[in-house]
mmCIF entry with sequence, helices, sheets and N, C-alpha, C, O atoms, coordinates in Angstrom:
data_MODEL
# 
_entry.id   MODEL 
# 
_entity.id                         1 
_entity.type                       polymer 
_entity.pdbx_number_of_molecules   1 
# 
_entity_poly.entity_id                      1 
_entity_poly.type                           'polypeptide(L)' 
_entity_poly.nstd_linkage                   no 
_entity_poly.nstd_monomer                   no 
_entity_poly.pdbx_seq_one_letter_code       MKNAKSLSREAQKSIIGGAARVVCCEWNDQGKCILWIGPGQYCP 
_entity_poly.pdbx_seq_one_letter_code_can   MKNAKSLSREAQKSIIGGAARVVCCEWNDQGKCILWIGPGQYCP 
_entity_poly.pdbx_strand_id                 A 
# 
loop_
_entity_poly_seq.entity_id 
_entity_poly_seq.num 
_entity_poly_seq.mon_id 
_entity_poly_seq.hetero 
1 1  MET n 
1 2  LYS n 
1 3  ASN n 
1 4  ALA n 
1 5  LYS n 
1 6  SER n 
1 7  LEU n 
1 8  SER n 
1 9  ARG n 
1 10 GLU n 
1 11 ALA n 
1 12 GLN n 
1 13 LYS n 
1 14 SER n 
1 15 ILE n 
1 16 ILE n 
1 17 GLY n 
1 18 GLY n 
1 19 ALA n 
1 20 ALA n 
1 21 ARG n 
1 22 VAL n 
1 23 VAL n 
1 24 CYS n 
1 25 CYS n 
1 26 GLU n 
1 27 TRP n 
1 28 ASN n 
1 29 ASP n 
1 30 GLN n 
1 31 GLY n 
1 32 LYS n 
1 33 CYS n 
1 34 ILE n 
1 35 LEU n 
1 36 TRP n 
1 37 ILE n 
1 38 GLY n 
1 39 PRO n 
1 40 GLY n 
1 41 GLN n 
1 42 TYR n 
1 43 CYS n 
1 44 PRO n 
# 
_struct_asym.id          A 
_struct_asym.entity_id   1 
# 
_struct_conf.conf_type_id            HELX_P 
_struct_conf.id                      HELX_P1 
_struct_conf.pdbx_PDB_helix_id       AA1 
_struct_conf.beg_label_comp_id       LYS 
_struct_conf.beg_label_asym_id       A 
_struct_conf.beg_label_seq_id        2 
_struct_conf.pdbx_beg_PDB_ins_code   ? 
_struct_conf.end_label_comp_id       ALA 
_struct_conf.end_label_asym_id       A 
_struct_conf.end_label_seq_id        19 
_struct_conf.pdbx_end_PDB_ins_code   ? 
_struct_conf.beg_auth_comp_id        LYS 
_struct_conf.beg_auth_asym_id        A 
_struct_conf.beg_auth_seq_id         2 
_struct_conf.end_auth_comp_id        ALA 
_struct_conf.end_auth_asym_id        A 
_struct_conf.end_auth_seq_id         19 
_struct_conf.pdbx_PDB_helix_class    1 
_struct_conf.details                 ? 
_struct_conf.pdbx_PDB_helix_length   18 
# 
_struct_conf_type.id          HELX_P 
_struct_conf_type.criteria    ? 
_struct_conf_type.reference   ? 
# 
_struct_sheet.id               AA1 
_struct_sheet.type             ? 
_struct_sheet.number_strands   2 
_struct_sheet.details          ? 
# 
_struct_sheet_order.sheet_id     AA1 
_struct_sheet_order.range_id_1   1 
_struct_sheet_order.range_id_2   2 
_struct_sheet_order.offset       ? 
_struct_sheet_order.sense        anti-parallel 
# 
loop_
_struct_sheet_range.sheet_id 
_struct_sheet_range.id 
_struct_sheet_range.beg_label_comp_id 
_struct_sheet_range.beg_label_asym_id 
_struct_sheet_range.beg_label_seq_id 
_struct_sheet_range.pdbx_beg_PDB_ins_code 
_struct_sheet_range.end_label_comp_id 
_struct_sheet_range.end_label_asym_id 
_struct_sheet_range.end_label_seq_id 
_struct_sheet_range.pdbx_end_PDB_ins_code 
_struct_sheet_range.beg_auth_comp_id 
_struct_sheet_range.beg_auth_asym_id 
_struct_sheet_range.beg_auth_seq_id 
_struct_sheet_range.end_auth_comp_id 
_struct_sheet_range.end_auth_asym_id 
_struct_sheet_range.end_auth_seq_id 
AA1 1 VAL A 23 ? TRP A 27 ? VAL A 23 TRP A 27 
AA1 2 CYS A 33 ? ILE A 37 ? CYS A 33 ILE A 37 
# 
loop_
_atom_site.group_PDB 
_atom_site.id 
_atom_site.type_symbol 
_atom_site.label_atom_id 
_atom_site.label_alt_id 
_atom_site.label_comp_id 
_atom_site.label_asym_id 
_atom_site.label_entity_id 
_atom_site.label_seq_id 
_atom_site.pdbx_PDB_ins_code 
_atom_site.Cartn_x 
_atom_site.Cartn_y 
_atom_site.Cartn_z 
_atom_site.occupancy 
_atom_site.B_iso_or_equiv 
_atom_site.pdbx_formal_charge 
_atom_site.auth_seq_id 
_atom_site.auth_comp_id 
_atom_site.auth_asym_id 
_atom_site.auth_atom_id 
_atom_site.pdbx_PDB_model_num 
ATOM 1   N N  . MET A 1 1  ? 0.829  -1.219 -0.016  1.00 0.00 ? 1  MET A N  1 
ATOM 2   C CA . MET A 1 1  ? -0.004 0.012  -0.016  1.00 0.00 ? 1  MET A CA 1 
ATOM 3   C C  . MET A 1 1  ? 0.870  1.264  0.001   1.00 0.00 ? 1  MET A C  1 
ATOM 4   O O  . MET A 1 1  ? 0.606  2.220  -0.728  1.00 0.00 ? 1  MET A O  1 
ATOM 5   N N  . LYS A 1 2  ? 1.910  1.255  0.835   1.00 0.00 ? 2  LYS A N  1 
ATOM 6   C CA . LYS A 1 2  ? 2.798  2.406  0.889   1.00 0.00 ? 2  LYS A CA 1 
ATOM 7   C C  . LYS A 1 2  ? 3.470  2.633  -0.457  1.00 0.00 ? 2  LYS A C  1 
ATOM 8   O O  . LYS A 1 2  ? 3.568  3.766  -0.928  1.00 0.00 ? 2  LYS A O  1 
ATOM 9   N N  . ASN A 1 3  ? 3.931  1.550  -1.072  1.00 0.00 ? 3  ASN A N  1 
ATOM 10  C CA . ASN A 1 3  ? 4.576  1.663  -2.374  1.00 0.00 ? 3  ASN A CA 1 
ATOM 11  C C  . ASN A 1 3  ? 3.612  2.187  -3.437  1.00 0.00 ? 3  ASN A C  1 
ATOM 12  O O  . ASN A 1 3  ? 3.989  2.988  -4.292  1.00 0.00 ? 3  ASN A O  1 
ATOM 13  N N  . ALA A 1 4  ? 2.355  1.720  -3.370  1.00 0.00 ? 4  ALA A N  1 
ATOM 14  C CA . ALA A 1 4  ? 1.353  2.150  -4.322  1.00 0.00 ? 4  ALA A CA 1 
ATOM 15  C C  . ALA A 1 4  ? 1.123  3.666  -4.192  1.00 0.00 ? 4  ALA A C  1 
ATOM 16  O O  . ALA A 1 4  ? 1.037  4.386  -5.187  1.00 0.00 ? 4  ALA A O  1 
ATOM 17  N N  . LYS A 1 5  ? 1.028  4.123  -2.934  1.00 0.00 ? 5  LYS A N  1 
ATOM 18  C CA . LYS A 1 5  ? 0.828  5.555  -2.701  1.00 0.00 ? 5  LYS A CA 1 
ATOM 19  C C  . LYS A 1 5  ? 2.031  6.349  -3.221  1.00 0.00 ? 5  LYS A C  1 
ATOM 20  O O  . LYS A 1 5  ? 1.871  7.418  -3.809  1.00 0.00 ? 5  LYS A O  1 
ATOM 21  N N  . SER A 1 6  ? 3.215  5.822  -3.002  1.00 0.00 ? 6  SER A N  1 
ATOM 22  C CA . SER A 1 6  ? 4.448  6.454  -3.448  1.00 0.00 ? 6  SER A CA 1 
ATOM 23  C C  . SER A 1 6  ? 4.426  6.640  -4.963  1.00 0.00 ? 6  SER A C  1 
ATOM 24  O O  . SER A 1 6  ? 4.721  7.719  -5.478  1.00 0.00 ? 6  SER A O  1 
ATOM 25  N N  . LEU A 1 7  ? 4.066  5.555  -5.669  1.00 0.00 ? 7  LEU A N  1 
ATOM 26  C CA . LEU A 1 7  ? 4.029  5.610  -7.146  1.00 0.00 ? 7  LEU A CA 1 
ATOM 27  C C  . LEU A 1 7  ? 2.958  6.581  -7.578  1.00 0.00 ? 7  LEU A C  1 
ATOM 28  O O  . LEU A 1 7  ? 3.148  7.329  -8.537  1.00 0.00 ? 7  LEU A O  1 
ATOM 29  N N  . SER A 1 8  ? 1.844  6.579  -6.891  1.00 0.00 ? 8  SER A N  1 
ATOM 30  C CA . SER A 1 8  ? 0.741  7.479  -7.230  1.00 0.00 ? 8  SER A CA 1 
ATOM 31  C C  . SER A 1 8  ? 1.192  8.941  -7.115  1.00 0.00 ? 8  SER A C  1 
ATOM 32  O O  . SER A 1 8  ? 0.907  9.768  -7.981  1.00 0.00 ? 8  SER A O  1 
ATOM 33  N N  . ARG A 1 9  ? 1.893  9.229  -6.037  1.00 0.00 ? 9  ARG A N  1 
ATOM 34  C CA . ARG A 1 9  ? 2.410  10.586 -5.831  1.00 0.00 ? 9  ARG A CA 1 
ATOM 35  C C  . ARG A 1 9  ? 3.365  10.993 -6.936  1.00 0.00 ? 9  ARG A C  1 
ATOM 36  O O  . ARG A 1 9  ? 3.297  12.114 -7.440  1.00 0.00 ? 9  ARG A O  1 
ATOM 37  N N  . GLU A 1 10 ? 4.264  10.079 -7.318  1.00 0.00 ? 10 GLU A N  1 
ATOM 38  C CA . GLU A 1 10 ? 5.219  10.380 -8.400  1.00 0.00 ? 10 GLU A CA 1 
ATOM 39  C C  . GLU A 1 10 ? 4.482  10.633 -9.696  1.00 0.00 ? 10 GLU A C  1 
ATOM 40  O O  . GLU A 1 10 ? 4.834  11.539 -10.452 1.00 0.00 ? 10 GLU A O  1 
ATOM 41  N N  . ALA A 1 11 ? 3.457  9.833  -9.957  1.00 0.00 ? 11 ALA A N  1 
ATOM 42  C CA . ALA A 1 11 ? 2.678  10.007 -11.181 1.00 0.00 ? 11 ALA A CA 1 
ATOM 43  C C  . ALA A 1 11 ? 2.000  11.370 -11.179 1.00 0.00 ? 11 ALA A C  1 
ATOM 44  O O  . ALA A 1 11 ? 1.959  12.052 -12.203 1.00 0.00 ? 11 ALA A O  1 
ATOM 45  N N  . GLN A 1 12 ? 1.474  11.760 -10.035 1.00 0.00 ? 12 GLN A N  1 
ATOM 46  C CA . GLN A 1 12 ? 0.808  13.062 -9.921  1.00 0.00 ? 12 GLN A CA 1 
ATOM 47  C C  . GLN A 1 12 ? 1.808  14.175 -10.135 1.00 0.00 ? 12 GLN A C  1 
ATOM 48  O O  . GLN A 1 12 ? 1.498  15.165 -10.798 1.00 0.00 ? 12 GLN A O  1 
ATOM 49  N N  . LYS A 1 13 ? 3.007  14.033 -9.587  1.00 0.00 ? 13 LYS A N  1 
ATOM 50  C CA . LYS A 1 13 ? 4.060  15.043 -9.748  1.00 0.00 ? 13 LYS A CA 1 
ATOM 51  C C  . LYS A 1 13 ? 4.382  15.190 -11.237 1.00 0.00 ? 13 LYS A C  1 
ATOM 52  O O  . LYS A 1 13 ? 4.553  16.303 -11.736 1.00 0.00 ? 13 LYS A O  1 
ATOM 53  N N  . SER A 1 14 ? 4.465  14.057 -11.942 1.00 0.00 ? 14 SER A N  1 
ATOM 54  C CA . SER A 1 14 ? 4.795  14.088 -13.367 1.00 0.00 ? 14 SER A CA 1 
ATOM 55  C C  . SER A 1 14 ? 3.705  14.835 -14.134 1.00 0.00 ? 14 SER A C  1 
ATOM 56  O O  . SER A 1 14 ? 3.987  15.644 -15.018 1.00 0.00 ? 14 SER A O  1 
ATOM 57  N N  . ILE A 1 15 ? 2.455  14.544 -13.774 1.00 0.00 ? 15 ILE A N  1 
ATOM 58  C CA . ILE A 1 15 ? 1.334  15.192 -14.484 1.00 0.00 ? 15 ILE A CA 1 
ATOM 59  C C  . ILE A 1 15 ? 1.296  16.681 -14.173 1.00 0.00 ? 15 ILE A C  1 
ATOM 60  O O  . ILE A 1 15 ? 1.139  17.503 -15.075 1.00 0.00 ? 15 ILE A O  1 
ATOM 61  N N  . ILE A 1 16 ? 1.441  17.032 -12.886 1.00 0.00 ? 16 ILE A N  1 
ATOM 62  C CA . ILE A 1 16 ? 1.403  18.447 -12.485 1.00 0.00 ? 16 ILE A CA 1 
ATOM 63  C C  . ILE A 1 16 ? 2.595  19.189 -13.060 1.00 0.00 ? 16 ILE A C  1 
ATOM 64  O O  . ILE A 1 16 ? 2.457  20.313 -13.544 1.00 0.00 ? 16 ILE A O  1 
ATOM 65  N N  . GLY A 1 17 ? 3.768  18.567 -13.010 1.00 0.00 ? 17 GLY A N  1 
ATOM 66  C CA . GLY A 1 17 ? 4.980  19.197 -13.497 1.00 0.00 ? 17 GLY A CA 1 
ATOM 67  C C  . GLY A 1 17 ? 4.956  19.405 -15.005 1.00 0.00 ? 17 GLY A C  1 
ATOM 68  O O  . GLY A 1 17 ? 5.534  20.366 -15.514 1.00 0.00 ? 17 GLY A O  1 
ATOM 69  N N  . GLY A 1 18 ? 4.279  18.494 -15.727 1.00 0.00 ? 18 GLY A N  1 
ATOM 70  C CA . GLY A 1 18 ? 4.237  18.578 -17.176 1.00 0.00 ? 18 GLY A CA 1 
ATOM 71  C C  . GLY A 1 18 ? 3.097  19.413 -17.679 1.00 0.00 ? 18 GLY A C  1 
ATOM 72  O O  . GLY A 1 18 ? 3.029  19.710 -18.872 1.00 0.00 ? 18 GLY A O  1 
ATOM 73  N N  . ALA A 1 19 ? 2.171  19.813 -16.777 1.00 0.00 ? 19 ALA A N  1 
ATOM 74  C CA . ALA A 1 19 ? 0.973  20.528 -17.230 1.00 0.00 ? 19 ALA A CA 1 
ATOM 75  C C  . ALA A 1 19 ? 1.345  21.875 -17.842 1.00 0.00 ? 19 ALA A C  1 
ATOM 76  O O  . ALA A 1 19 ? 0.664  22.349 -18.751 1.00 0.00 ? 19 ALA A O  1 
ATOM 77  N N  . ALA A 1 20 ? 2.407  22.490 -17.359 1.00 0.00 ? 20 ALA A N  1 
ATOM 78  C CA . ALA A 1 20 ? 2.809  23.804 -17.863 1.00 0.00 ? 20 ALA A CA 1 
ATOM 79  C C  . ALA A 1 20 ? 3.576  23.705 -19.171 1.00 0.00 ? 20 ALA A C  1 
ATOM 80  O O  . ALA A 1 20 ? 3.859  24.717 -19.811 1.00 0.00 ? 20 ALA A O  1 
ATOM 81  N N  . ARG A 1 21 ? 3.910  22.488 -19.565 1.00 0.00 ? 21 ARG A N  1 
ATOM 82  C CA . ARG A 1 21 ? 4.695  22.279 -20.790 1.00 0.00 ? 21 ARG A CA 1 
ATOM 83  C C  . ARG A 1 21 ? 3.834  21.564 -21.815 1.00 0.00 ? 21 ARG A C  1 
ATOM 84  O O  . ARG A 1 21 ? 2.696  21.178 -21.546 1.00 0.00 ? 21 ARG A O  1 
ATOM 85  N N  . VAL A 1 22 ? 4.413  21.399 -23.000 1.00 0.00 ? 22 VAL A N  1 
ATOM 86  C CA . VAL A 1 22 ? 3.725  20.646 -24.022 1.00 0.00 ? 22 VAL A CA 1 
ATOM 87  C C  . VAL A 1 22 ? 3.939  19.156 -23.737 1.00 0.00 ? 22 VAL A C  1 
ATOM 88  O O  . VAL A 1 22 ? 5.065  18.661 -23.771 1.00 0.00 ? 22 VAL A O  1 
ATOM 89  N N  . VAL A 1 23 ? 2.846  18.459 -23.456 1.00 0.00 ? 23 VAL A N  1 
ATOM 90  C CA . VAL A 1 23 ? 2.957  17.048 -23.134 1.00 0.00 ? 23 VAL A CA 1 
ATOM 91  C C  . VAL A 1 23 ? 2.180  16.227 -24.174 1.00 0.00 ? 23 VAL A C  1 
ATOM 92  O O  . VAL A 1 23 ? 0.978  16.408 -24.366 1.00 0.00 ? 23 VAL A O  1 
ATOM 93  N N  . CYS A 1 24 ? 2.893  15.342 -24.820 1.00 0.00 ? 24 CYS A N  1 
ATOM 94  C CA . CYS A 1 24 ? 2.252  14.487 -25.802 1.00 0.00 ? 24 CYS A CA 1 
ATOM 95  C C  . CYS A 1 24 ? 2.250  13.043 -25.327 1.00 0.00 ? 24 CYS A C  1 
ATOM 96  O O  . CYS A 1 24 ? 3.260  12.552 -24.822 1.00 0.00 ? 24 CYS A O  1 
ATOM 97  N N  . CYS A 1 25 ? 1.141  12.372 -25.484 1.00 0.00 ? 25 CYS A N  1 
ATOM 98  C CA . CYS A 1 25 ? 1.040  10.974 -25.072 1.00 0.00 ? 25 CYS A CA 1 
ATOM 99  C C  . CYS A 1 25 ? 0.593  10.139 -26.237 1.00 0.00 ? 25 CYS A C  1 
ATOM 100 O O  . CYS A 1 25 ? -0.415 10.445 -26.874 1.00 0.00 ? 25 CYS A O  1 
ATOM 101 N N  . GLU A 1 26 ? 1.333  9.080  -26.527 1.00 0.00 ? 26 GLU A N  1 
ATOM 102 C CA . GLU A 1 26 ? 0.946  8.151  -27.594 1.00 0.00 ? 26 GLU A CA 1 
ATOM 103 C C  . GLU A 1 26 ? 1.070  6.736  -27.081 1.00 0.00 ? 26 GLU A C  1 
ATOM 104 O O  . GLU A 1 26 ? 2.066  6.388  -26.446 1.00 0.00 ? 26 GLU A O  1 
ATOM 105 N N  . TRP A 1 27 ? 0.076  5.920  -27.347 1.00 0.00 ? 27 TRP A N  1 
ATOM 106 C CA . TRP A 1 27 ? 0.091  4.520  -26.933 1.00 0.00 ? 27 TRP A CA 1 
ATOM 107 C C  . TRP A 1 27 ? 0.778  3.690  -28.006 1.00 0.00 ? 27 TRP A C  1 
ATOM 108 O O  . TRP A 1 27 ? 0.354  3.693  -29.161 1.00 0.00 ? 27 TRP A O  1 
ATOM 109 N N  . ASN A 1 28 ? 1.856  2.968  -27.625 1.00 0.00 ? 28 ASN A N  1 
ATOM 110 C CA . ASN A 1 28 ? 2.535  2.129  -28.582 1.00 0.00 ? 28 ASN A CA 1 
ATOM 111 C C  . ASN A 1 28 ? 1.878  0.750  -28.645 1.00 0.00 ? 28 ASN A C  1 
ATOM 112 O O  . ASN A 1 28 ? 0.875  0.508  -27.973 1.00 0.00 ? 28 ASN A O  1 
ATOM 113 N N  . ASP A 1 29 ? 2.432  -0.139 -29.440 1.00 0.00 ? 29 ASP A N  1 
ATOM 114 C CA . ASP A 1 29 ? 1.828  -1.456 -29.651 1.00 0.00 ? 29 ASP A CA 1 
ATOM 115 C C  . ASP A 1 29 ? 1.800  -2.291 -28.379 1.00 0.00 ? 29 ASP A C  1 
ATOM 116 O O  . ASP A 1 29 ? 0.986  -3.206 -28.254 1.00 0.00 ? 29 ASP A O  1 
ATOM 117 N N  . GLN A 1 30 ? 2.681  -1.982 -27.437 1.00 0.00 ? 30 GLN A N  1 
ATOM 118 C CA . GLN A 1 30 ? 2.723  -2.728 -26.179 1.00 0.00 ? 30 GLN A CA 1 
ATOM 119 C C  . GLN A 1 30 ? 1.741  -2.143 -25.146 1.00 0.00 ? 30 GLN A C  1 
ATOM 120 O O  . GLN A 1 30 ? 1.641  -2.648 -24.028 1.00 0.00 ? 30 GLN A O  1 
ATOM 121 N N  . GLY A 1 31 ? 1.033  -1.095 -25.520 1.00 0.00 ? 31 GLY A N  1 
ATOM 122 C CA . GLY A 1 31 ? 0.060  -0.496 -24.620 1.00 0.00 ? 31 GLY A CA 1 
ATOM 123 C C  . GLY A 1 31 ? 0.705  0.454  -23.609 1.00 0.00 ? 31 GLY A C  1 
ATOM 124 O O  . GLY A 1 31 ? 0.108  0.768  -22.578 1.00 0.00 ? 31 GLY A O  1 
ATOM 125 N N  . LYS A 1 32 ? 1.934  0.913  -23.908 1.00 0.00 ? 32 LYS A N  1 
ATOM 126 C CA . LYS A 1 32 ? 2.609  1.851  -23.024 1.00 0.00 ? 32 LYS A CA 1 
ATOM 127 C C  . LYS A 1 32 ? 2.417  3.262  -23.517 1.00 0.00 ? 32 LYS A C  1 
ATOM 128 O O  . LYS A 1 32 ? 2.337  3.505  -24.722 1.00 0.00 ? 32 LYS A O  1 
ATOM 129 N N  . CYS A 1 33 ? 2.343  4.197  -22.582 1.00 0.00 ? 33 CYS A N  1 
ATOM 130 C CA . CYS A 1 33 ? 2.175  5.590  -22.940 1.00 0.00 ? 33 CYS A CA 1 
ATOM 131 C C  . CYS A 1 33 ? 3.556  6.233  -23.069 1.00 0.00 ? 33 CYS A C  1 
ATOM 132 O O  . CYS A 1 33 ? 4.345  6.238  -22.125 1.00 0.00 ? 33 CYS A O  1 
ATOM 133 N N  . ILE A 1 34 ? 3.831  6.775  -24.259 1.00 0.00 ? 34 ILE A N  1 
ATOM 134 C CA . ILE A 1 34 ? 5.102  7.441  -24.502 1.00 0.00 ? 34 ILE A CA 1 
ATOM 135 C C  . ILE A 1 34 ? 4.896  8.942  -24.409 1.00 0.00 ? 34 ILE A C  1 
ATOM 136 O O  . ILE A 1 34 ? 4.011  9.489  -25.068 1.00 0.00 ? 34 ILE A O  1 
ATOM 137 N N  . LEU A 1 35 ? 5.703  9.613  -23.601 1.00 0.00 ? 35 LEU A N  1 
ATOM 138 C CA . LEU A 1 35 ? 5.521  11.067 -23.403 1.00 0.00 ? 35 LEU A CA 1 
ATOM 139 C C  . LEU A 1 35 ? 6.675  11.830 -24.035 1.00 0.00 ? 35 LEU A C  1 
ATOM 140 O O  . LEU A 1 35 ? 7.840  11.448 -23.924 1.00 0.00 ? 35 LEU A O  1 
ATOM 141 N N  . TRP A 1 36 ? 6.311  12.923 -24.704 1.00 0.00 ? 36 TRP A N  1 
ATOM 142 C CA . TRP A 1 36 ? 7.313  13.891 -25.163 1.00 0.00 ? 36 TRP A CA 1 
ATOM 143 C C  . TRP A 1 36 ? 7.027  15.183 -24.393 1.00 0.00 ? 36 TRP A C  1 
ATOM 144 O O  . TRP A 1 36 ? 5.958  15.776 -24.530 1.00 0.00 ? 36 TRP A O  1 
ATOM 145 N N  . ILE A 1 37 ? 7.993  15.606 -23.587 1.00 0.00 ? 37 ILE A N  1 
ATOM 146 C CA . ILE A 1 37 ? 7.803  16.835 -22.826 1.00 0.00 ? 37 ILE A CA 1 
ATOM 147 C C  . ILE A 1 37 ? 8.908  17.829 -23.171 1.00 0.00 ? 37 ILE A C  1 
ATOM 148 O O  . ILE A 1 37 ? 10.095 17.531 -23.042 1.00 0.00 ? 37 ILE A O  1 
ATOM 149 N N  . GLY A 1 38 ? 8.498  18.999 -23.605 1.00 0.00 ? 38 GLY A N  1 
ATOM 150 C CA . GLY A 1 38 ? 9.487  20.019 -23.918 1.00 0.00 ? 38 GLY A CA 1 
ATOM 151 C C  . GLY A 1 38 ? 8.873  21.099 -24.790 1.00 0.00 ? 38 GLY A C  1 
ATOM 152 O O  . GLY A 1 38 ? 7.877  20.858 -25.472 1.00 0.00 ? 38 GLY A O  1 
ATOM 153 N N  . PRO A 1 39 ? 9.463  22.294 -24.772 1.00 0.00 ? 39 PRO A N  1 
ATOM 154 C CA . PRO A 1 39 ? 8.956  23.404 -25.557 1.00 0.00 ? 39 PRO A CA 1 
ATOM 155 C C  . PRO A 1 39 ? 9.167  23.197 -27.042 1.00 0.00 ? 39 PRO A C  1 
ATOM 156 O O  . PRO A 1 39 ? 10.256 22.814 -27.469 1.00 0.00 ? 39 PRO A O  1 
ATOM 157 N N  . GLY A 1 40 ? 8.147  23.442 -27.823 1.00 0.00 ? 40 GLY A N  1 
ATOM 158 C CA . GLY A 1 40 ? 8.288  23.368 -29.267 1.00 0.00 ? 40 GLY A CA 1 
ATOM 159 C C  . GLY A 1 40 ? 8.289  21.972 -29.866 1.00 0.00 ? 40 GLY A C  1 
ATOM 160 O O  . GLY A 1 40 ? 8.459  21.809 -31.074 1.00 0.00 ? 40 GLY A O  1 
ATOM 161 N N  . GLN A 1 41 ? 8.099  20.970 -29.024 1.00 0.00 ? 41 GLN A N  1 
ATOM 162 C CA . GLN A 1 41 ? 8.078  19.620 -29.541 1.00 0.00 ? 41 GLN A CA 1 
ATOM 163 C C  . GLN A 1 41 ? 6.718  19.310 -30.169 1.00 0.00 ? 41 GLN A C  1 
ATOM 164 O O  . GLN A 1 41 ? 5.676  19.761 -29.692 1.00 0.00 ? 41 GLN A O  1 
ATOM 165 N N  . TYR A 1 42 ? 6.756  18.539 -31.234 1.00 0.00 ? 42 TYR A N  1 
ATOM 166 C CA . TYR A 1 42 ? 5.538  18.270 -31.997 1.00 0.00 ? 42 TYR A CA 1 
ATOM 167 C C  . TYR A 1 42 ? 4.925  16.934 -31.609 1.00 0.00 ? 42 TYR A C  1 
ATOM 168 O O  . TYR A 1 42 ? 5.629  15.954 -31.367 1.00 0.00 ? 42 TYR A O  1 
ATOM 169 N N  . CYS A 1 43 ? 3.602  16.916 -31.555 1.00 0.00 ? 43 CYS A N  1 
ATOM 170 C CA . CYS A 1 43 ? 2.917  15.667 -31.255 1.00 0.00 ? 43 CYS A CA 1 
ATOM 171 C C  . CYS A 1 43 ? 2.769  14.837 -32.527 1.00 0.00 ? 43 CYS A C  1 
ATOM 172 O O  . CYS A 1 43 ? 2.201  15.320 -33.507 1.00 0.00 ? 43 CYS A O  1 
ATOM 173 N N  . PRO A 1 44 ? 3.255  13.631 -32.536 1.00 0.00 ? 44 PRO A N  1 
ATOM 174 C CA . PRO A 1 44 ? 3.158  12.773 -33.733 1.00 0.00 ? 44 PRO A CA 1 
ATOM 175 C C  . PRO A 1 44 ? 1.734  12.334 -33.978 1.00 0.00 ? 44 PRO A C  1 
ATOM 176 O O  . PRO A 1 44 ? 1.467  11.611 -34.938 1.00 0.00 ? 44 PRO A O  1 
# 
């Protein structure tokens, strides 16, 4: 449970931290979400 909460917090930090930037999410064939974070980066 503690580990799950820890991971959840890290995920929230990533989402909150990336909200101010351009965040692109694409699901690959393995079902994983690939993120591109950075100014001026293009979403494929």
